[in-house]
Predicted model as a PDB file, atoms N, CA, C, CB and O in Angstrom, pLDDT in the B-factor column:
MODEL        1                                                                  
ATOM      1  N   MET A   1     -41.573  17.029  -8.006  1.00 80.00           N  
ATOM      2  CA  MET A   1     -40.477  16.605  -6.983  1.00 80.00           C  
ATOM      3  C   MET A   1     -39.282  16.311  -7.912  1.00 80.00           C  
ATOM      4  CB  MET A   1     -40.905  15.218  -6.006  1.00 80.00           C  
ATOM      5  O   MET A   1     -39.212  15.625  -8.931  1.00 80.00           O  
ATOM      6  N   SER A   2     -38.539  16.902  -7.372  1.00 88.00           N  
ATOM      7  CA  SER A   2     -37.047  16.496  -7.919  1.00 88.00           C  
ATOM      8  C   SER A   2     -36.454  15.874  -7.681  1.00 88.00           C  
ATOM      9  CB  SER A   2     -36.266  16.997  -7.959  1.00 88.00           C  
ATOM     10  O   SER A   2     -36.751  15.490  -6.550  1.00 88.00           O  
ATOM     11  N   LEU A   3     -35.196  15.140  -8.225  1.00 90.00           N  
ATOM     12  CA  LEU A   3     -33.972  14.245  -7.819  1.00 90.00           C  
ATOM     13  C   LEU A   3     -33.275  15.042  -6.384  1.00 90.00           C  
ATOM     14  CB  LEU A   3     -32.717  14.164  -9.296  1.00 90.00           C  
ATOM     15  O   LEU A   3     -32.954  14.547  -5.303  1.00 90.00           O  
ATOM     16  N   THR A   4     -33.215  16.159  -6.771  1.00 86.00           N  
ATOM     17  CA  THR A   4     -32.229  16.510  -5.239  1.00 86.00           C  
ATOM     18  C   THR A   4     -33.393  16.346  -4.110  1.00 86.00           C  
ATOM     19  CB  THR A   4     -31.416  18.484  -5.122  1.00 86.00           C  
ATOM     20  O   THR A   4     -32.913  15.846  -3.093  1.00 86.00           O  
ATOM     21  N   ASP A   5     -34.592  16.586  -4.012  1.00 87.00           N  
ATOM     22  CA  ASP A   5     -35.802  16.246  -3.286  1.00 87.00           C  
ATOM     23  C   ASP A   5     -35.498  15.260  -2.866  1.00 87.00           C  
ATOM     24  CB  ASP A   5     -36.988  16.162  -3.856  1.00 87.00           C  
ATOM     25  O   ASP A   5     -35.279  15.290  -1.655  1.00 87.00           O  
ATOM     26  N   VAL A   6     -35.351  14.157  -3.432  1.00 86.00           N  
ATOM     27  CA  VAL A   6     -35.405  12.966  -3.206  1.00 86.00           C  
ATOM     28  C   VAL A   6     -34.472  12.551  -2.345  1.00 86.00           C  
ATOM     29  CB  VAL A   6     -35.399  12.364  -4.204  1.00 86.00           C  
ATOM     30  O   VAL A   6     -34.556  12.100  -1.202  1.00 86.00           O  
ATOM     31  N   MET A   7     -33.482  12.787  -3.122  1.00 83.00           N  
ATOM     32  CA  MET A   7     -31.459  12.328  -2.456  1.00 83.00           C  
ATOM     33  C   MET A   7     -31.713  13.004  -1.268  1.00 83.00           C  
ATOM     34  CB  MET A   7     -29.592  13.200  -3.450  1.00 83.00           C  
ATOM     35  O   MET A   7     -31.920  12.204  -0.355  1.00 83.00           O  
ATOM     36  N   SER A   8     -31.810  14.756  -0.755  1.00 83.00           N  
ATOM     37  CA  SER A   8     -31.651  14.893   0.217  1.00 83.00           C  
ATOM     38  C   SER A   8     -32.567  14.151   1.329  1.00 83.00           C  
ATOM     39  CB  SER A   8     -31.575  15.995   0.163  1.00 83.00           C  
ATOM     40  O   SER A   8     -32.278  14.075   2.523  1.00 83.00           O  
ATOM     41  N   ALA A   9     -33.813  13.578   0.664  1.00 84.00           N  
ATOM     42  CA  ALA A   9     -35.192  13.138   1.973  1.00 84.00           C  
ATOM     43  C   ALA A   9     -34.588  11.735   2.285  1.00 84.00           C  
ATOM     44  CB  ALA A   9     -37.293  12.936   1.265  1.00 84.00           C  
ATOM     45  O   ALA A   9     -34.816  11.354   3.433  1.00 84.00           O  
ATOM     46  N   ALA A  10     -33.676  10.670   1.298  1.00 84.00           N  
ATOM     47  CA  ALA A  10     -33.058   9.405   1.986  1.00 84.00           C  
ATOM     48  C   ALA A  10     -32.249   9.345   2.651  1.00 84.00           C  
ATOM     49  CB  ALA A  10     -32.678   8.635   1.443  1.00 84.00           C  
ATOM     50  O   ALA A  10     -31.797   8.225   2.891  1.00 84.00           O  
ATOM     51  N   GLY A  11     -31.584  10.674   3.366  1.00 81.00           N  
ATOM     52  CA  GLY A  11     -30.873  10.263   4.474  1.00 81.00           C  
ATOM     53  C   GLY A  11     -29.692   9.451   3.831  1.00 81.00           C  
ATOM     54  O   GLY A  11     -29.891   8.242   3.717  1.00 81.00           O  
ATOM     55  N   LEU A  12     -29.081   9.705   3.609  1.00 83.00           N  
ATOM     56  CA  LEU A  12     -27.655   9.000   2.947  1.00 83.00           C  
ATOM     57  C   LEU A  12     -26.481   9.982   3.572  1.00 83.00           C  
ATOM     58  CB  LEU A  12     -27.602   9.040   0.935  1.00 83.00           C  
ATOM     59  O   LEU A  12     -25.333   9.542   3.496  1.00 83.00           O  
ATOM     60  N   SER A  13     -26.640  11.044   4.073  1.00 82.00           N  
ATOM     61  CA  SER A  13     -25.395  11.396   4.712  1.00 82.00           C  
ATOM     62  C   SER A  13     -24.619  10.696   5.717  1.00 82.00           C  
ATOM     63  CB  SER A  13     -25.574  12.413   5.198  1.00 82.00           C  
ATOM     64  O   SER A  13     -23.398  10.845   5.779  1.00 82.00           O  
ATOM     65  N   SER A  14     -25.291   9.903   6.546  1.00 87.00           N  
ATOM     66  CA  SER A  14     -24.416   9.162   7.046  1.00 87.00           C  
ATOM     67  C   SER A  14     -23.732   7.979   6.682  1.00 87.00           C  
ATOM     68  CB  SER A  14     -24.791   8.996   7.835  1.00 87.00           C  
ATOM     69  O   SER A  14     -22.872   7.508   7.426  1.00 87.00           O  
ATOM     70  N   TRP A  15     -23.964   7.582   5.864  1.00 89.00           N  
ATOM     71  CA  TRP A  15     -22.797   6.473   4.634  1.00 89.00           C  
ATOM     72  C   TRP A  15     -21.788   7.737   4.324  1.00 89.00           C  
ATOM     73  CB  TRP A  15     -23.786   5.672   2.591  1.00 89.00           C  
ATOM     74  O   TRP A  15     -20.841   7.285   4.969  1.00 89.00           O  
ATOM     75  N   THR A  16     -21.406   8.700   3.930  1.00 89.00           N  
ATOM     76  CA  THR A  16     -19.948   9.615   3.922  1.00 89.00           C  
ATOM     77  C   THR A  16     -19.646   9.149   5.299  1.00 89.00           C  
ATOM     78  CB  THR A  16     -20.015  11.557   3.731  1.00 89.00           C  
ATOM     79  O   THR A  16     -18.923   8.173   5.500  1.00 89.00           O  
ATOM     80  N   GLU A  17     -20.002   9.596   5.911  1.00 92.00           N  
ATOM     81  CA  GLU A  17     -19.227   9.868   7.610  1.00 92.00           C  
ATOM     82  C   GLU A  17     -18.896   8.063   7.926  1.00 92.00           C  
ATOM     83  CB  GLU A  17     -20.802  10.813   9.271  1.00 92.00           C  
ATOM     84  O   GLU A  17     -18.319   7.744   8.965  1.00 92.00           O  
ATOM     85  N   VAL A  18     -19.356   6.964   6.867  1.00 94.00           N  
ATOM     86  CA  VAL A  18     -18.966   5.816   7.185  1.00 94.00           C  
ATOM     87  C   VAL A  18     -17.634   5.235   6.753  1.00 94.00           C  
ATOM     88  CB  VAL A  18     -19.861   5.132   6.840  1.00 94.00           C  
ATOM     89  O   VAL A  18     -16.566   4.822   7.205  1.00 94.00           O  
ATOM     90  N   ALA A  19     -18.347   5.453   5.540  1.00 95.00           N  
ATOM     91  CA  ALA A  19     -17.004   5.868   4.290  1.00 95.00           C  
ATOM     92  C   ALA A  19     -15.927   6.369   5.011  1.00 95.00           C  
ATOM     93  CB  ALA A  19     -17.363   7.182   3.060  1.00 95.00           C  
ATOM     94  O   ALA A  19     -15.022   5.573   5.262  1.00 95.00           O  
ATOM     95  N   LEU A  20     -15.836   7.434   5.371  1.00 96.00           N  
ATOM     96  CA  LEU A  20     -14.865   7.848   5.681  1.00 96.00           C  
ATOM     97  C   LEU A  20     -14.015   7.769   6.710  1.00 96.00           C  
ATOM     98  CB  LEU A  20     -15.034   8.554   5.550  1.00 96.00           C  
ATOM     99  O   LEU A  20     -12.907   8.301   6.764  1.00 96.00           O  
ATOM    100  N   ILE A  21     -14.623   6.985   7.678  1.00 97.00           N  
ATOM    101  CA  ILE A  21     -14.280   6.565   9.218  1.00 97.00           C  
ATOM    102  C   ILE A  21     -13.575   5.112   8.432  1.00 97.00           C  
ATOM    103  CB  ILE A  21     -15.963   6.321  10.635  1.00 97.00           C  
ATOM    104  O   ILE A  21     -12.404   4.818   8.674  1.00 97.00           O  
ATOM    105  N   LEU A  22     -14.106   4.585   7.841  1.00 98.00           N  
ATOM    106  CA  LEU A  22     -13.295   3.352   7.412  1.00 98.00           C  
ATOM    107  C   LEU A  22     -12.589   3.494   6.165  1.00 98.00           C  
ATOM    108  CB  LEU A  22     -14.148   2.162   7.267  1.00 98.00           C  
ATOM    109  O   LEU A  22     -12.093   2.538   5.569  1.00 98.00           O  
ATOM    110  N   CYS A  23     -12.549   4.557   5.816  1.00 98.00           N  
ATOM    111  CA  CYS A  23     -10.905   5.003   4.787  1.00 98.00           C  
ATOM    112  C   CYS A  23      -9.952   5.075   5.591  1.00 98.00           C  
ATOM    113  CB  CYS A  23     -10.739   6.560   3.946  1.00 98.00           C  
ATOM    114  O   CYS A  23      -8.924   4.468   5.290  1.00 98.00           O  
ATOM    115  N   LEU A  24     -10.001   5.789   6.773  1.00 98.00           N  
ATOM    116  CA  LEU A  24      -9.202   6.452   8.030  1.00 98.00           C  
ATOM    117  C   LEU A  24      -8.692   5.165   8.612  1.00 98.00           C  
ATOM    118  CB  LEU A  24     -10.191   7.420   9.225  1.00 98.00           C  
ATOM    119  O   LEU A  24      -7.494   4.890   8.543  1.00 98.00           O  
ATOM    120  N   ILE A  25      -9.600   4.338   9.207  1.00 98.00           N  
ATOM    121  CA  ILE A  25      -9.360   2.750   9.784  1.00 98.00           C  
ATOM    122  C   ILE A  25      -8.382   2.139   8.890  1.00 98.00           C  
ATOM    123  CB  ILE A  25     -10.785   1.723   9.777  1.00 98.00           C  
ATOM    124  O   ILE A  25      -7.360   1.593   9.307  1.00 98.00           O  
ATOM    125  N   THR A  26      -8.776   2.255   7.357  1.00 98.00           N  
ATOM    126  CA  THR A  26      -7.737   1.222   6.627  1.00 98.00           C  
ATOM    127  C   THR A  26      -6.175   2.099   6.254  1.00 98.00           C  
ATOM    128  CB  THR A  26      -8.590   0.602   4.942  1.00 98.00           C  
ATOM    129  O   THR A  26      -5.044   1.635   6.109  1.00 98.00           O  
ATOM    130  N   PHE A  27      -6.534   3.136   6.200  1.00 98.00           N  
ATOM    131  CA  PHE A  27      -4.839   4.059   6.012  1.00 98.00           C  
ATOM    132  C   PHE A  27      -3.998   3.686   7.498  1.00 98.00           C  
ATOM    133  CB  PHE A  27      -5.090   6.344   5.924  1.00 98.00           C  
ATOM    134  O   PHE A  27      -2.970   3.017   7.605  1.00 98.00           O  
ATOM    135  N   ALA A  28      -4.599   4.189   8.321  1.00 97.00           N  
ATOM    136  CA  ALA A  28      -4.032   3.378   9.931  1.00 97.00           C  
ATOM    137  C   ALA A  28      -3.244   2.406  10.035  1.00 97.00           C  
ATOM    138  CB  ALA A  28      -4.999   2.738  10.737  1.00 97.00           C  
ATOM    139  O   ALA A  28      -2.071   2.269  10.384  1.00 97.00           O  
ATOM    140  N   ALA A  29      -4.413   1.456   9.529  1.00 95.00           N  
ATOM    141  CA  ALA A  29      -3.785   0.123   9.781  1.00 95.00           C  
ATOM    142  C   ALA A  29      -2.617  -0.447   8.648  1.00 95.00           C  
ATOM    143  CB  ALA A  29      -5.024  -0.913   9.838  1.00 95.00           C  
ATOM    144  O   ALA A  29      -1.699  -1.225   8.907  1.00 95.00           O  
ATOM    145  N   ILE A  30      -2.961   0.234   7.192  1.00 93.00           N  
ATOM    146  CA  ILE A  30      -1.586   0.037   6.134  1.00 93.00           C  
ATOM    147  C   ILE A  30      -0.330   0.846   6.634  1.00 93.00           C  
ATOM    148  CB  ILE A  30      -1.926   0.664   4.469  1.00 93.00           C  
ATOM    149  O   ILE A  30       0.787   0.348   6.488  1.00 93.00           O  
ATOM    150  N   VAL A  31      -0.492   2.148   7.254  1.00 91.00           N  
ATOM    151  CA  VAL A  31       0.662   2.254   7.856  1.00 91.00           C  
ATOM    152  C   VAL A  31       1.438   1.490   9.356  1.00 91.00           C  
ATOM    153  CB  VAL A  31       0.538   3.462   7.948  1.00 91.00           C  
ATOM    154  O   VAL A  31       2.597   1.280   9.712  1.00 91.00           O  
ATOM    155  N   PHE A  32      -0.056   1.223   9.988  1.00 91.00           N  
ATOM    156  CA  PHE A  32       0.884   0.725  10.802  1.00 91.00           C  
ATOM    157  C   PHE A  32       1.712  -0.517  10.869  1.00 91.00           C  
ATOM    158  CB  PHE A  32       0.399   0.758  11.669  1.00 91.00           C  
ATOM    159  O   PHE A  32       2.589  -0.761  11.697  1.00 91.00           O  
ATOM    160  N   TRP A  33       1.279  -1.324   9.805  1.00 87.00           N  
ATOM    161  CA  TRP A  33       1.845  -2.829   9.210  1.00 87.00           C  
ATOM    162  C   TRP A  33       3.056  -2.193   8.609  1.00 87.00           C  
ATOM    163  CB  TRP A  33       0.764  -3.807   7.925  1.00 87.00           C  
ATOM    164  O   TRP A  33       4.123  -2.769   8.824  1.00 87.00           O  
ATOM    165  N   VAL A  34       3.072  -1.031   7.846  1.00 83.00           N  
ATOM    166  CA  VAL A  34       4.545  -0.860   7.317  1.00 83.00           C  
ATOM    167  C   VAL A  34       5.296  -0.259   8.147  1.00 83.00           C  
ATOM    168  CB  VAL A  34       4.706  -0.144   6.126  1.00 83.00           C  
ATOM    169  O   VAL A  34       6.450  -0.168   7.727  1.00 83.00           O  
ATOM    170  N   PHE A  35       5.123   0.197   9.164  1.00 83.00           N  
ATOM    171  CA  PHE A  35       6.309   0.712  10.045  1.00 83.00           C  
ATOM    172  C   PHE A  35       6.570  -0.186  11.464  1.00 83.00           C  
ATOM    173  CB  PHE A  35       5.955   2.337  10.477  1.00 83.00           C  
ATOM    174  O   PHE A  35       7.593  -0.028  12.130  1.00 83.00           O  
ATOM    175  N   VAL A  36       5.399  -1.244  11.868  1.00 82.00           N  
ATOM    176  CA  VAL A  36       5.656  -1.580  13.145  1.00 82.00           C  
ATOM    177  C   VAL A  36       5.493  -3.053  12.956  1.00 82.00           C  
ATOM    178  CB  VAL A  36       4.756  -0.882  14.226  1.00 82.00           C  
ATOM    179  O   VAL A  36       6.096  -3.731  13.788  1.00 82.00           O  
ATOM    180  N   VAL A  37       5.004  -3.518  12.303  1.00 74.00           N  
ATOM    181  CA  VAL A  37       4.688  -5.261  11.969  1.00 74.00           C  
ATOM    182  C   VAL A  37       5.683  -5.919  11.153  1.00 74.00           C  
ATOM    183  CB  VAL A  37       3.270  -5.550  11.087  1.00 74.00           C  
ATOM    184  O   VAL A  37       6.092  -7.074  11.274  1.00 74.00           O  
ATOM    185  N   ARG A  38       6.112  -4.817  10.089  1.00 71.00           N  
ATOM    186  CA  ARG A  38       7.172  -5.896   9.284  1.00 71.00           C  
ATOM    187  C   ARG A  38       8.648  -5.643   9.755  1.00 71.00           C  
ATOM    188  CB  ARG A  38       7.154  -5.662   7.489  1.00 71.00           C  
ATOM    189  O   ARG A  38       9.132  -4.639  10.279  1.00 71.00           O  
ATOM    190  N   SER A  39       9.188  -6.771   9.439  1.00 67.00           N  
ATOM    191  CA  SER A  39      10.628  -6.944  10.180  1.00 67.00           C  
ATOM    192  C   SER A  39      11.175  -6.202   9.414  1.00 67.00           C  
ATOM    193  CB  SER A  39      11.393  -8.322  10.336  1.00 67.00           C  
ATOM    194  O   SER A  39      11.135  -5.855   8.234  1.00 67.00           O  
ATOM    195  N   LYS A  40      12.103  -5.885  11.014  1.00 70.00           N  
ATOM    196  CA  LYS A  40      13.582  -4.743  10.231  1.00 70.00           C  
ATOM    197  C   LYS A  40      14.900  -5.411   9.406  1.00 70.00           C  
ATOM    198  CB  LYS A  40      14.562  -3.842  11.684  1.00 70.00           C  
ATOM    199  O   LYS A  40      15.660  -4.726   8.722  1.00 70.00           O  
ATOM    200  N   PRO A  41      14.988  -6.369   9.530  1.00 70.00           N  
ATOM    201  CA  PRO A  41      15.861  -7.325   8.808  1.00 70.00           C  
ATOM    202  C   PRO A  41      15.480  -6.848   7.131  1.00 70.00           C  
ATOM    203  CB  PRO A  41      15.428  -9.140   9.274  1.00 70.00           C  
ATOM    204  O   PRO A  41      16.315  -6.409   6.340  1.00 70.00           O  
ATOM    205  N   SER A  42      14.149  -7.039   6.866  1.00 71.00           N  
ATOM    206  CA  SER A  42      13.712  -6.765   5.910  1.00 71.00           C  
ATOM    207  C   SER A  42      14.153  -5.456   5.239  1.00 71.00           C  
ATOM    208  CB  SER A  42      12.603  -6.901   6.134  1.00 71.00           C  
ATOM    209  O   SER A  42      14.930  -5.306   4.296  1.00 71.00           O  
ATOM    210  N   TRP A  43      13.440  -4.504   5.982  1.00 71.00           N  
ATOM    211  CA  TRP A  43      13.705  -3.316   5.578  1.00 71.00           C  
ATOM    212  C   TRP A  43      15.116  -2.653   5.596  1.00 71.00           C  
ATOM    213  CB  TRP A  43      12.923  -2.665   6.213  1.00 71.00           C  
ATOM    214  O   TRP A  43      15.479  -1.609   5.056  1.00 71.00           O  
ATOM    215  N   GLU A  44      16.032  -3.813   6.599  1.00 75.00           N  
ATOM    216  CA  GLU A  44      18.057  -3.023   6.187  1.00 75.00           C  
ATOM    217  C   GLU A  44      18.165  -3.947   5.066  1.00 75.00           C  
ATOM    218  CB  GLU A  44      19.887  -3.371   7.701  1.00 75.00           C  
ATOM    219  O   GLU A  44      18.986  -3.399   4.331  1.00 75.00           O  
ATOM    220  N   HIS A  45      17.791  -5.079   4.495  1.00 76.00           N  
ATOM    221  CA  HIS A  45      18.057  -5.288   3.223  1.00 76.00           C  
ATOM    222  C   HIS A  45      17.779  -4.506   2.027  1.00 76.00           C  
ATOM    223  CB  HIS A  45      17.633  -6.220   3.060  1.00 76.00           C  
ATOM    224  O   HIS A  45      18.548  -4.107   1.153  1.00 76.00           O  
ATOM    225  N   GLN A  46      16.228  -4.338   2.201  1.00 77.00           N  
ATOM    226  CA  GLN A  46      15.976  -3.216   0.981  1.00 77.00           C  
ATOM    227  C   GLN A  46      16.872  -1.760   0.969  1.00 77.00           C  
ATOM    228  CB  GLN A  46      14.320  -2.727   1.095  1.00 77.00           C  
ATOM    229  O   GLN A  46      17.271  -1.199  -0.052  1.00 77.00           O  
ATOM    230  N   ARG A  47      17.079  -1.302   2.363  1.00 77.00           N  
ATOM    231  CA  ARG A  47      17.585  -0.099   2.464  1.00 77.00           C  
ATOM    232  C   ARG A  47      18.854  -0.238   1.719  1.00 77.00           C  
ATOM    233  CB  ARG A  47      17.699   0.365   3.855  1.00 77.00           C  
ATOM    234  O   ARG A  47      19.240   0.759   1.109  1.00 77.00           O  
ATOM    235  N   SER A  48      19.641  -1.432   1.666  1.00 77.00           N  
ATOM    236  CA  SER A  48      21.245  -1.271   1.023  1.00 77.00           C  
ATOM    237  C   SER A  48      20.961  -1.470  -0.389  1.00 77.00           C  
ATOM    238  CB  SER A  48      22.516  -2.498   1.580  1.00 77.00           C  
ATOM    239  O   SER A  48      21.884  -0.984  -1.041  1.00 77.00           O  
ATOM    240  N   LEU A  49      19.941  -2.055  -1.233  1.00 79.00           N  
ATOM    241  CA  LEU A  49      20.387  -2.735  -2.419  1.00 79.00           C  
ATOM    242  C   LEU A  49      20.189  -1.452  -3.389  1.00 79.00           C  
ATOM    243  CB  LEU A  49      19.477  -4.204  -2.822  1.00 79.00           C  
ATOM    244  O   LEU A  49      19.623  -1.787  -4.430  1.00 79.00           O  
ATOM    245  N   PRO A  50      20.426  -0.414  -3.342  1.00 76.00           N  
ATOM    246  CA  PRO A  50      21.065   0.957  -4.526  1.00 76.00           C  
ATOM    247  C   PRO A  50      22.152   0.337  -4.246  1.00 76.00           C  
ATOM    248  CB  PRO A  50      21.045   2.925  -4.252  1.00 76.00           C  
ATOM    249  O   PRO A  50      22.233  -0.754  -4.811  1.00 76.00           O  
ATOM    250  N   LEU A  51      23.199   0.671  -3.452  1.00 72.00           N  
ATOM    251  CA  LEU A  51      24.308   0.468  -3.221  1.00 72.00           C  
ATOM    252  C   LEU A  51      25.114  -0.771  -3.474  1.00 72.00           C  
ATOM    253  CB  LEU A  51      24.306   0.751  -2.248  1.00 72.00           C  
ATOM    254  O   LEU A  51      26.334  -0.633  -3.566  1.00 72.00           O  
ATOM    255  N   GLU A  52      24.569  -2.007  -3.601  1.00 66.00           N  
ATOM    256  CA  GLU A  52      25.108  -3.135  -3.736  1.00 66.00           C  
ATOM    257  C   GLU A  52      25.149  -3.401  -5.336  1.00 66.00           C  
ATOM    258  CB  GLU A  52      24.361  -4.131  -2.890  1.00 66.00           C  
ATOM    259  O   GLU A  52      24.107  -3.375  -5.992  1.00 66.00           O  
ATOM    260  N   GLU A  53      26.824  -3.742  -6.115  1.00 71.00           N  
ATOM    261  CA  GLU A  53      27.086  -3.753  -7.236  1.00 71.00           C  
ATOM    262  C   GLU A  53      26.192  -5.056  -7.896  1.00 71.00           C  
ATOM    263  CB  GLU A  53      28.564  -3.740  -7.310  1.00 71.00           C  
ATOM    264  O   GLU A  53      25.212  -5.144  -8.636  1.00 71.00           O  
ATOM    265  N   ASN A  54      27.161  -6.079  -7.152  1.00 65.00           N  
ATOM    266  CA  ASN A  54      26.641  -7.463  -7.702  1.00 65.00           C  
ATOM    267  C   ASN A  54      26.653  -8.382  -6.359  1.00 65.00           C  
ATOM    268  CB  ASN A  54      27.717  -8.154  -9.029  1.00 65.00           C  
ATOM    269  O   ASN A  54      27.331  -9.350  -6.014  1.00 65.00           O  
ATOM    270  N   GLY A  55      25.260  -7.405  -5.565  1.00 57.00           N  
ATOM    271  CA  GLY A  55      25.155  -8.625  -4.567  1.00 57.00           C  
ATOM    272  C   GLY A  55      24.060  -8.789  -4.656  1.00 57.00           C  
ATOM    273  O   GLY A  55      23.173  -7.946  -4.796  1.00 57.00           O  
ATOM    274  N   GLY A  56      23.952 -10.418  -4.554  1.00 55.00           N  
ATOM    275  CA  GLY A  56      22.495 -11.267  -4.546  1.00 55.00           C  
ATOM    276  C   GLY A  56      22.308 -11.547  -6.114  1.00 55.00           C  
ATOM    277  O   GLY A  56      23.235 -11.406  -6.911  1.00 55.00           O  
ATOM    278  N   THR A  57      21.164 -11.912  -6.436  1.00 56.00           N  
ATOM    279  CA  THR A  57      20.958 -12.390  -8.197  1.00 56.00           C  
ATOM    280  C   THR A  57      20.430 -11.280  -8.762  1.00 56.00           C  
ATOM    281  CB  THR A  57      19.831 -13.735  -8.611  1.00 56.00           C  
ATOM    282  O   THR A  57      19.810 -10.461  -8.083  1.00 56.00           O  
ATOM    283  N   ASP A  58      20.614 -11.148 -10.011  1.00 55.00           N  
ATOM    284  CA  ASP A  58      20.492 -10.011 -10.881  1.00 55.00           C  
ATOM    285  C   ASP A  58      19.216 -10.981 -11.723  1.00 55.00           C  
ATOM    286  CB  ASP A  58      22.163  -9.427 -11.834  1.00 55.00           C  
ATOM    287  O   ASP A  58      19.437 -11.926 -12.481  1.00 55.00           O  
ATOM    288  N   VAL A  59      17.213 -10.164 -11.147  1.00 54.00           N  
ATOM    289  CA  VAL A  59      16.487 -10.483 -11.937  1.00 54.00           C  
ATOM    290  C   VAL A  59      16.520 -10.922 -13.404  1.00 54.00           C  
ATOM    291  CB  VAL A  59      15.986  -9.791 -11.785  1.00 54.00           C  
ATOM    292  O   VAL A  59      16.185 -11.914 -14.051  1.00 54.00           O  
ATOM    293  N   HIS A  60      17.206  -9.447 -13.686  1.00 54.00           N  
ATOM    294  CA  HIS A  60      16.919  -9.372 -14.829  1.00 54.00           C  
ATOM    295  C   HIS A  60      17.741 -10.050 -16.157  1.00 54.00           C  
ATOM    296  CB  HIS A  60      16.820  -8.193 -14.839  1.00 54.00           C  
ATOM    297  O   HIS A  60      17.235 -10.417 -17.217  1.00 54.00           O  
ATOM    298  N   ALA A  61      19.430 -10.106 -15.685  1.00 53.00           N  
ATOM    299  CA  ALA A  61      20.031 -10.987 -16.245  1.00 53.00           C  
ATOM    300  C   ALA A  61      19.634 -12.768 -16.540  1.00 53.00           C  
ATOM    301  CB  ALA A  61      21.017 -10.757 -15.576  1.00 53.00           C  
ATOM    302  O   ALA A  61      19.679 -13.510 -17.521  1.00 53.00           O  
ATOM    303  N   ALA A  62      19.093 -12.967 -14.552  1.00 50.00           N  
ATOM    304  CA  ALA A  62      18.236 -14.304 -15.722  1.00 50.00           C  
ATOM    305  C   ALA A  62      17.129 -14.622 -16.333  1.00 50.00           C  
ATOM    306  CB  ALA A  62      18.089 -15.343 -15.351  1.00 50.00           C  
ATOM    307  O   ALA A  62      16.628 -15.714 -16.600  1.00 50.00           O  
ATOM    308  N   ALA A  63      16.672 -13.115 -16.602  1.00 52.00           N  
ATOM    309  CA  ALA A  63      15.333 -13.303 -17.650  1.00 52.00           C  
ATOM    310  C   ALA A  63      15.878 -13.617 -18.922  1.00 52.00           C  
ATOM    311  CB  ALA A  63      14.329 -11.914 -17.863  1.00 52.00           C  
ATOM    312  O   ALA A  63      15.602 -14.555 -19.671  1.00 52.00           O  
ATOM    313  N   LYS A  64      17.035 -12.305 -19.108  1.00 55.00           N  
ATOM    314  CA  LYS A  64      17.577 -12.102 -20.494  1.00 55.00           C  
ATOM    315  C   LYS A  64      18.244 -13.570 -20.711  1.00 55.00           C  
ATOM    316  CB  LYS A  64      18.734 -10.723 -20.622  1.00 55.00           C  
ATOM    317  O   LYS A  64      18.665 -13.765 -21.851  1.00 55.00           O  
ATOM    318  N   GLY A  65      18.430 -14.850 -19.583  1.00 54.00           N  
ATOM    319  CA  GLY A  65      19.533 -15.861 -20.023  1.00 54.00           C  
ATOM    320  C   GLY A  65      20.942 -15.653 -19.729  1.00 54.00           C  
ATOM    321  O   GLY A  65      21.834 -16.258 -20.323  1.00 54.00           O  
ATOM    322  N   GLY A  66      21.177 -14.647 -18.652  1.00 50.00           N  
ATOM    323  CA  GLY A  66      22.309 -14.745 -18.581  1.00 50.00           C  
ATOM    324  C   GLY A  66      22.633 -15.296 -17.209  1.00 50.00           C  
ATOM    325  O   GLY A  66      21.836 -15.990 -16.577  1.00 50.00           O  
ATOM    326  N   ASP A  67      23.887 -14.946 -16.758  1.00 52.00           N  
ATOM    327  CA  ASP A  67      25.016 -15.722 -16.000  1.00 52.00           C  
ATOM    328  C   ASP A  67      24.624 -15.723 -14.496  1.00 52.00           C  
ATOM    329  CB  ASP A  67      26.549 -15.001 -16.204  1.00 52.00           C  
ATOM    330  O   ASP A  67      25.208 -14.786 -13.953  1.00 52.00           O  
ATOM    331  N   LEU A  68      23.897 -16.382 -13.665  1.00 52.00           N  
ATOM    332  CA  LEU A  68      23.878 -15.709 -12.149  1.00 52.00           C  
ATOM    333  C   LEU A  68      24.522 -15.842 -11.328  1.00 52.00           C  
ATOM    334  CB  LEU A  68      23.079 -15.834 -11.481  1.00 52.00           C  
ATOM    335  O   LEU A  68      24.169 -15.907 -10.150  1.00 52.00           O  
ATOM    336  N   SER A  69      26.311 -15.959 -12.013  1.00 50.00           N  
ATOM    337  CA  SER A  69      27.282 -15.812 -11.038  1.00 50.00           C  
ATOM    338  C   SER A  69      28.172 -14.929 -10.810  1.00 50.00           C  
ATOM    339  CB  SER A  69      27.836 -16.583 -11.032  1.00 50.00           C  
ATOM    340  O   SER A  69      28.927 -15.048  -9.845  1.00 50.00           O  
TER     341      SER A  69                                                      
ENDMDL                                                                          
END                                                                             
């Protein structure tokens, strides 16, 4: 009796289907959270960050001991 015979007789094929379904549900939940639940003002603020010259606090300057004003 080989290992292939033992593994095929174990009936483990249903576990792969369960894992696939769990992964799909997790993916759908993350996509739902990102695009629906997350607040729109947060997206608006993050969308304009690359265009700001000196808006807000500069984390890198603060870490180096720079002035935040």
